[in-house]
N, C-alpha and C positions, 0 to 999 in steps of 0.2 A: 726152530724159529729164532731162538736166541743166538744160534750160530750165524745166521744171516745178519742180524743187527750188529754183532761184534765184528764181523768182517767189514761191514760198511763203515763202522767207526774207525777201524784200523786203516782204511783206505784214505780217510780225510787227512789233509795236511795240517800240521800244527799252525795255530794262529800266529801271526807276527804283526808287529806294528808297522805302519806305513813308512815311518822314517828309518826303520832299520835297513842296513845295507843288504843287498841280495846275497845269498850264500854262494852263488856261482861266480862272484867277483865282477859282475857286469855293472853293478851299481857304483855310485861315487863313494870314495873312501876319503878319510881325512887327509891322507898323504897326497891325494890327487888334486885337492883344492888348494890353490895358492891365494894368498891375500891380494886384494886389489890395490893397485897404486893409483895415483892421481892421473897418470897418463892412460890408464886402462878404462877409465870411466867414459862412457859415450856422451857426446854433447847433447844438449836438449834439442828435441825436434823443433823445427820451425812451426810456429802456430799460424793459424789462418789470420788471426788478428794482426800479427806482425807482417804477414804477407800483404794484407790490405793496406796497411800503413806505408809499406815500402812502395807499393804500386801507386798510391796516391801522391807520394813524395817525388815521383818522377817529374821531370821538367814538363812533359806534355800531359801529365795527369792520367786518368783512366776513365773509360766509359763504364756504364753499369754492366754491359755485356762482358767486358774484360774482367771485371771484378767477379761476376758470376762464374765465368769459366775458370778463373784462377782458384777460387775457393770451393766450387761445387755447390754453392748456396743458390737459393732462388732469389729473384729480384727483390721481393719484399724483405728478405732477410738482410740483403746487402744495404738496402735503404735504411733499415732499422739500425744496422751497425754504424752507418754514417751519422745517424741521429745521435747515437751513443757517443761517438767521437766528439760531436759538437757539444754535447752536454759535459764532456770531460774538459772542455776548454780549447779544443783544437779548432783552428780556423780552416774550414773546408769551403772552397769557392766552387760554385757550379756555373759553368759557361756552356755555350753551345758552339759546335763546329759549324762549318759552312753547310754541311749536309743535314743539320738539325739534330745531331746526336749530342746528348748532354755529357759533358766532361766534368769530372770531379777532380779537384786538385787540392792538396794540402799546402796551405801557405804557412811558411815559417815566420813566426812573429819575431820582430826585431827585439833584441835584448835591451835592457835599460842602459847599458854602457854605449850602445851604438848611436843613440840619438842625442843630439845636443839640445839642452834646454836653454832658451834665451833668458838671460837675466833681465828683470824689469828695469827699464831705464828711469832714471830720476828726472822728473819734470823740472825744467829750469824755472826758478822762482825769481 
């Protein structure tokens, strides 16, 4: 009986740490890994929020269906996101097309330097 236990123990592989390279050379080695450069870094993926903002910034705007198809969100999620954009201070205008579909459009606010302020005129005394 002790012979069978010893043979079973002899058949077990020795334990190794998960980070150790494989003995057969198929694992990564320190010489195979090169340091990353700035050009090797992948760009950030486009977020759904930026996609919605770009869609709303188009000249013709976007309908709720277009926003849902572009993001994969449900209609109530798109409307909630539009509410969040309004709370952030973005001016979103809702208009209707001739066929009755609501169109949402992001209006760009005029910067302070674009508008002229009229100086108050002095009353002639």
